N, C-alpha and C positions, 0 to 999 in steps of 0.2 A: 645379481643385484646390489651390487654397489653403486647402477646408478640409480635405479631404485632408490634409495636410501641416499644418495647424492642430491637426487630431485626434492625430497620432501626437505633436507636443511636447507638448500636453496629458496624455495614454496616457503620456509618459515620464515628467511631471513626478511625475501620478499615483503612478506605479509608485515616485520615489524616496521622493515622500510617505510610503507605506507600510511601505516599509524602516524610511526612519528612526525610525518610530512604536516601530515592534515588533521590528527587528532581522530581518524576514524577506523573504526576494526574491517574492513572489506576482504574479502578473496579474493577478487579482481586484483590480478599482479598487471604492473605499468609493462608498455610496450621494454620495454631496457631490461626490467629483469625478467620477460620471457624468452627475450634476447640471448640476455645471459644464457637461461638455462638449458636452451636451445642449443650452443654453442655449447657448453658442457658436455651433453647428453650425448652430443655428435658426433665431440673428441675426447672423450674422456678413454680410449684404448689408447689410442694416438701420442701419447707422451711416455715418453721414460725417461723423464726425470726429475718425477715427481710435484710436478707444477700442481696436477690432479688435485691429491691429495693434498697439499700445502693451500690450496685454493679452498677445500673441504675445511682442512681444519682453522684459518679464519674466520669465515663466516661463523665453523662454532664458538668460537673466542668471540666474535661481534656480538651471536645472540648471547654470548652469557652476563659480556660487558651490559646489554639493557637488559638484561632481567637485572642485573643486579643495580641497575643505575637506577629501576622502575623501584626498586623492592626500599632504597633508601631514603625514597620520598611515598614512604605511603606512611 
């Protein structure tokens, strides 16, 4: 279940990244993000040091920062 939720966090972050770079909303993820997602989906249970959850936490923080920045400019 954690992997499925993590996928959505990464997907949203990837969509926001594409929007910030191009100004266009698209659901098509770049190859860089697809590679990141595949790596995290494949290796999520192989790290005992907490890096997986730290990575997810960082992406969530970035999503919130982007949201706050966009809301400031509206």
